[in-house]
C-alpha positions in Angstrom: -9.6 -33.3 -33.2 -6.2 -34.4 -31.8 -6.5 -34.0 -28.3 -10.1 -35.2 -27.8 -8.9 -38.2 -29.9 -5.9 -38.9 -27.5 -8.0 -38.5 -24.6 -10.7 -40.7 -25.7 -8.1 -43.3 -26.7 -6.2 -42.9 -23.4 -8.7 -43.0 -20.7 -6.2 -43.6 -18.0 -3.9 -40.8 -19.0 -6.7 -38.5 -19.2 -7.9 -39.4 -15.6 -4.3 -39.1 -14.2 -3.8 -35.7 -15.7 -7.3 -34.5 -14.9 -6.5 -35.5 -11.0 -2.9 -34.0 -11.4 -4.5 -30.5 -12.6 -6.9 -30.5 -9.8 -4.4 -31.4 -6.9 -2.0 -28.7 -8.1 -4.9 -26.4 -8.9 -5.7 -26.7 -5.2 -2.4 -26.1 -4.3 -2.0 -22.7 -6.4 -5.5 -21.5 -5.1 -4.3 -21.5 -1.5 -0.7 -19.9 -2.4 -2.5 -17.1 -4.3 -2.6 -14.0 -2.4 -6.0 -11.9 -2.0 -7.0 -8.5 -2.8 -9.7 -6.2 -4.0 -7.7 -4.9 -7.3 -4.7 -5.6 -9.3 -1.8 -3.1 -8.8 -1.9 -0.7 -11.7 0.8 2.0 -11.3 -0.3 5.0 -13.5 2.5 7.1 -15.1 1.8 10.0 -12.3 4.2 11.7 -9.8 3.9 14.8 -7.5 6.3 17.3 -5.9 5.5 19.1 -2.8 7.6 22.2 -2.4 7.4 23.6 1.2 8.4 27.5 1.2 7.7 28.5 5.1 6.4 32.3 5.5 6.0 33.0 1.5 3.4 34.4 -0.2 1.7 32.4 -3.3 3.4 35.0 -5.7 6.5 34.4 -3.9 6.2 30.8 -3.8 5.5 30.7 -8.0 8.6 33.2 -8.9 11.1 31.6 -6.2 10.2 28.1 -5.9 7.5 26.8 -8.6 8.7 28.4 -11.9 12.3 27.2 -11.7 11.5 23.7 -10.8 8.7 23.3 -13.4 11.6 24.2 -16.0 13.6 21.6 -14.8 11.0 18.9 -14.6 9.7 19.8 -18.1 13.2 18.9 -19.5 12.8 15.3 -18.4 12.3 12.8 -21.3 9.0 11.2 -21.0 7.1 13.9 -19.5 3.5 14.4 -20.8 2.1 17.2 -19.0 3.2 19.2 -15.7 0.6 21.3 -13.9 1.9 23.1 -10.8 -0.2 25.3 -8.3 1.2 27.8 -5.5 0.0 28.1 -2.2 0.7 30.1 0.9 4.0 28.6 2.1 3.5 25.8 -0.4 4.0 24.5 -4.2 2.2 21.5 -5.5 3.1 20.0 -8.9 1.7 17.0 -10.5 3.6 15.4 -13.6 1.9 13.0 -16.0 4.5 10.8 -18.0 3.9 8.9 -21.3 2.5 5.8 -20.3 5.1 2.9 -20.1 7.7 5.0 -17.9 9.6 3.6 -15.5 8.2 5.4 -12.4 11.0 4.7 -10.4 13.7 5.8 -12.8 11.3 9.0 -13.2 11.1 10.0 -9.6 14.7 9.4 -9.6 15.3 11.7 -12.6 13.2 14.5 -10.7 14.9 14.3 -7.9 18.1 14.8 -9.7 16.7 17.7 -11.5 15.8 19.4 -8.4 19.1 18.8 -6.6 20.8 20.5 -9.7 19.4 23.6 -8.9 19.3 23.4 -5.4 21.7 25.9 -5.1 19.2 28.6 -6.9 16.5 28.0 -5.0 15.8 29.9 -1.4 17.6 28.3 1.7 14.4 28.3 3.8 12.8 25.9 1.5 12.3 22.5 2.7 13.4 19.2 1.1 10.9 18.6 -1.8 8.6 15.6 -1.0 8.5 13.5 -4.4 5.7 10.7 -4.7 4.4 8.3 -7.2 0.4 8.5 -7.4 -0.8 5.2 -7.0 -4.5 4.2 -6.7 -3.8 1.5 -4.5 -1.8 3.3 -2.4 -4.2 4.1 0.3 -4.5 2.9 4.2 -5.6 -0.4 4.5 -5.9 -0.5 8.3 -6.9 2.6 10.5 -6.5 2.4 14.1 -7.4 4.9 16.8 -5.8 5.2 20.3 -8.1 6.6 23.0 -7.8 6.7 26.8 -9.7 7.8 29.6 -6.9 8.4 31.9 -4.0 9.8 29.7 -3.7 13.2 28.2 -3.2 13.9 24.5 0.6 14.6 25.0 0.9 11.3 26.6 -1.3 9.5 24.0 1.2 11.0 21.4 4.5 9.4 23.2 2.4 6.2 23.5 1.8 6.1 19.9 4.9 7.4 18.2 7.4 5.9 18.5 6.2 2.8 20.3 3.3 1.6 18.6 4.5 2.8 15.1 7.7 1.1 15.3 5.9 -2.0 16.5 3.7 -2.1 13.3 6.7 -0.9 11.0 8.4 -3.8 11.9 5.6 -6.1 10.4 6.0 -7.8 7.0 4.6 -6.0 4.5 3.7 -2.3 5.9 5.3 0.4 4.1 4.3 3.2 6.0 2.7 3.9 9.4 1.1 7.7 9.5 0.0 9.4 12.8 -2.4 12.1 13.2 -4.0 14.1 15.6 -0.6 14.0 17.8 0.5 16.8 20.2 4.3 16.9 20.2 6.4 17.9 23.5 7.5 21.6 23.1 10.0 23.2 25.9 8.8 26.9 25.5 11.7 29.4 26.8 10.2 32.7 27.8 12.9 35.4 27.8 12.5 38.3 30.5 13.8 41.5 29.2 14.3 43.7 32.6 16.4 40.5 33.4 17.9 40.1 30.2 19.0 43.8 30.3 20.0 43.8 34.1 22.6 40.7 33.4 24.0 42.3 30.1 23.0 39.2 28.0 21.3 39.4 24.4 18.8 37.2 22.6 21.5 36.1 20.7 23.9 34.6 23.2 20.8 32.7 24.9 19.9 31.2 21.4 23.7 30.5 20.5 24.0 28.7 24.0 20.7 26.8 23.6 22.2 25.7 20.0 25.6 24.3 21.4 24.9 22.8 24.6 21.7 20.8 23.9 23.3 18.2 21.8 24.6 14.9 21.5 27.7 14.1 19.5 30.6 11.7 19.1 33.8 13.2 20.0 36.5 10.6 19.7 37.5 7.3 20.4 39.8 5.3 22.8 41.7 2.5 21.5 42.8 -0.4 23.4 45.0 -3.3 23.5 42.1 -5.4 21.8 39.3 -3.3 21.3 38.2 0.4 20.2 35.5 2.3 22.1 33.7 5.6 21.0 33.3 8.5 23.3 30.1 10.4 22.7 28.9 13.7 24.5 25.9 13.0 26.1 24.8 16.8 26.1 20.9 16.3 25.4 18.7 18.1 27.8 15.6 16.4 28.8 13.4 18.8 31.2 13.0 22.6 32.2 15.2 22.1 35.3 18.1 21.3 33.3 17.5 24.0 30.9 17.3 26.3 33.7 20.8 25.4 34.7 22.3 26.0 31.5 24.8 28.7 31.2 24.0 31.5 28.8 27.2 33.7 29.5 29.8 35.0 32.5 30.0 38.3 33.7 32.7 39.6 36.2 33.3 36.0 37.1 29.8 35.2 38.0 27.7 32.4 35.8 24.7 33.7 34.4 22.1 30.6 33.8 18.9 30.5 31.7 16.7 30.2 34.8 17.9 33.7 36.0 16.9 35.4 32.9 13.9 33.2 31.2 11.1 30.9 32.2 11.4 27.3 30.9 7.7 25.5 30.3 7.2 21.7 29.7 4.3 22.0 27.2 3.2 21.2 23.6 3.4 22.6 20.2 0.3 23.9 18.6 -1.6 20.9 16.7 -1.5 20.6 13.4 -4.1 17.8 12.9 -6.9 16.8 15.0 -8.4 13.1 15.3 -11.5 12.4 17.1 -13.1 8.9 18.1 -16.6 8.7 19.9 -16.7 12.5 20.3 -13.5 12.3 22.1 -9.5 13.1 20.9 -7.7 10.4 20.1 -4.4 9.7 18.0 -5.1 8.1 14.6 -2.8 5.8 12.7 -2.9 4.9 9.6 -1.3 1.6 7.9 -0.1 1.4 4.1 0.8 -2.0 2.6 4.1 -2.7 0.5 3.5 -3.1 -3.2 3.3 -7.0 -4.2 1.9 -7.9 -0.4 -1.8 -8.9 -0.2 -4.2 -6.8 1.5 -5.9 -9.5 3.5 -2.5 -10.6 4.7 -1.1 -7.6 6.0 -4.3 -6.8 7.8 -4.4 -10.2 9.6 -0.8 -9.2 10.9 -1.5 -5.7 11.9 -4.8 -7.0 13.7 -2.5 -9.5 15.7 0.1 -7.0 16.4 -2.8 -4.6 17.9 -4.2 -7.6 19.8 -0.7 -8.0 21.5 0.0 -4.4 22.4 -3.3 -4.0 23.7 -2.2 -6.4 26.6 0.4 -3.6 27.4 -1.3 -0.6 27.4 -1.9 1.3 30.6 -5.2 1.2 32.2 -8.2 2.7 30.2 -6.2 3.1 27.2 -7.3 1.1 24.3 -6.3 0.6 20.5 -9.4 0.9 18.3 -9.7 -0.8 15.1 -11.5 1.9 13.1 -10.9 0.8 9.2 -10.1 -2.4 7.9 -9.8 -3.0 4.2 -8.8 -6.9 4.7 -12.2 -7.2 5.7 -13.8 -5.3 3.0 -11.5 -7.2 0.3 -12.4 -10.8 2.1 -16.1 -9.9 1.9 -15.6 -9.1 -1.6 -13.8 -11.5 -3.0 -16.1 -14.1 -1.1 -19.3 -12.5 -2.6 -17.8 -13.2 -6.5 -16.7 -16.6 -5.4 -20.6 -17.2 -3.9 -21.6 -16.0 -7.7 -19.2 -17.9 -9.5 -20.5 -21.3 -7.1 -23.9 -20.4 -7.8 -23.8 -19.7 -11.4 -21.8 -23.0 -11.9 -24.7 -25.0 -10.0 -27.5 -23.0 -11.7 -25.4 -23.9 -14.9 -25.5 -27.7 -14.0 -29.2 -27.6 -13.4 -29.9 -25.9 -16.5 -27.9 -29.0 -18.5 -29.9 -31.5 -16.5 -33.1 -29.9 -17.2 -32.7 -29.6 -20.9 -30.5 -32.7 -21.9 -32.5 -34.8 -19.1 -29.6 -37.0 -18.9 -27.9 -37.5 -15.4 -24.6 -38.8 -17.4 -24.4 -35.7 -19.5 -25.1 -33.7 -16.2 -22.3 -35.3 -14.5 -19.8 -35.3 -17.4 -20.5 -31.2 -17.8 -20.4 -31.0 -14.0 -16.6 -32.2 -13.6 -15.5 -30.5 -16.8 -16.3 -27.1 -14.8 -14.1 -27.6 -11.7 -11.4 -29.2 -13.4 -10.9 -26.6 -15.7 -11.3 -23.8 -13.1 -9.0 -25.4 -10.9 -6.4 -25.9 -13.7 -6.4 -22.1 -14.6 -5.5 -21.1 -10.7 -2.0 -22.8 -11.6 -1.4 -20.3 -14.6 -2.7 -17.5 -12.2 -0.4 -18.6 -9.6 2.4 -19.3 -12.1 2.2 -15.5 -13.7 2.2 -14.0 -10.8 -1.2 -12.5 -10.5 -3.5 -12.6 -7.4 -6.7 -13.6 -6.5 -9.0 -10.4 -6.5 -12.2 -9.1 -8.3 -11.1 -8.4 -11.9 -9.7 -12.0 -12.3 -12.6 -13.8 -10.7 -14.7 -11.7 -12.9 -12.8 -12.8 -16.1 -12.8 -16.5 -14.5 -16.6 -16.4 -14.4 -16.8 -15.0 -18.1 -14.4 -18.2 -18.9 -17.0 -20.2 -17.3 -19.8 -19.3 -19.2 -17.9 -20.0 -22.4 -16.6 -23.3 -21.2 -19.7 -24.4 -19.9 -21.5 -23.4 -23.6 -18.9 -25.5 -25.4 -19.3 -28.4 -23.0 -23.1 -28.5 -23.7 -22.8 -28.6 -27.3 -20.3 -31.0 -27.7 -21.8 -33.4 -25.1 -25.6 -32.8 -27.0 -24.1 -33.7 -30.3 -22.3 -36.9 -28.8 -25.7 -37.7 -27.3 -27.1 -37.3 -30.8 -24.8 -39.7 -32.1 -25.6 -42.3 -29.3 -29.3 -42.2 -30.3 -28.5 -42.9 -33.8 -27.2 -46.3 -32.5 -23.5 -45.8 -32.3 -21.6 -47.3 -29.4 -20.4 -44.8 -26.9 -16.9 -44.8 -28.1 -17.6 -44.3 -31.7 -20.2 -41.3 -30.6 -17.5 -39.7 -28.6 -15.2 -40.2 -31.5 -17.2 -38.6 -34.1 -19.2 -36.1 -32.4 -16.4 -34.3 -31.2 -14.7 -34.3 -34.7 -17.9 -33.3 -36.2 -18.4 -30.4 -33.8 -14.9 -29.5 -32.6 -13.5 -27.4 -35.1 -16.7 -25.1 -34.6 -16.5 -24.9 -31.0 -13.0 -23.8 -31.3 -13.9 -21.1 -34.1 -16.5 -19.8 -31.6 -14.0 -19.7 -28.9 -11.1 -18.1 -31.1 -14.0 -15.5 -31.8 -14.5 -14.3 -28.8 -10.7 -14.2 -28.0 -10.5 -12.1 -30.7 -12.7 -9.7 -29.5 -11.0 -9.3 -26.0 -7.5 -9.8 -27.0 -7.2 -6.1 -28.5 -8.1 -5.0 -25.1 -4.7 -6.0 -23.8 -2.9 -3.6 -26.5 -4.4 -0.2 -25.5 -1.4 2.3 -24.7 -3.5 4.3 -22.3 -5.6 3.5 -19.4 
């Protein structure tokens, strides 16, 4: 065959080419990103519709049905499944395979916006997300303390810690669970309201009008321009109690005269526990295209830095780390690959009983594997379990072909031919059969790539 004949006649070129493949393969191997599974985007999207206080029947009639009608009209939609709950509706949309999910979600958003005026005003903005099997938290953290209250932990976790984590490259989203938000409660005293002649509406209007911060204009100088901003955001109970809610006979009536203001927390909507104690949970999701292990390493390094600035008795605990699991999974496949290669070389030595044949077959293995990493890197794939399993299958085929070709060359040498002639004739004699065997195996696996659905 042409390739084998050229390699035999030009050994120097062949050796240089093999060394170059090994060098570039090693460079590509160290540049490859590591992940557990390949990123597959299934053609599914979900829509969450929040309608506070409505019954399931009301949610279905006023929100779910109109939105489903709009979504069904979108091109490429295969099935639409909606469910109505108490104050909430969920819609799962399946698109035809191959649909661009970014365009699909934008079209869903446009369709809902087109009928937004017909939907109840109390309905919150719809939450539209693309469903993705790999869109799971890769690092989960727990913020615990023996000295701080749950409210203090919440203020420490969000926004301080979450802001630091969101700034990391590759972190797409940081979710906080078990947090207790601060809430100022205004308890109106009916008898005091009646005595002062103040209505509940006046109190509400005063709270809305006076507790704000907004731009009110600008001042233009000779060389610059400065903005004027009203700093009216109140901070604590004492500030609210001094708020003026009405005026009667020239007397200012303040909120503290008709109500009690307490600094507390809102009713918790989620709960996080760690080692039988309350904590604030933190889930970190990675952005598409980033390596799980790389993002995990960045999060752990940032947590280590944040730990130094936490109050005494407070710590950030690593609850789950997918980066460690991914590294272990890929390492296991690598070890199995290496063990299989060593056993293959041992089998070659035992059956051919020739150290020369063993060395030749053993060299073909790393050269071919490292060369394959070049294409893996160029085509943008990652080093994950699926690609490594495919590589292990290819190694088996490679060793089979190498053993068959080498054994046939040895047979020609035993017939009394010199090594050059034996290599030429042995390869030409068996080369077409070996190529046909490899192409037959490819013919079995190639159609899998044309399966239209997952």
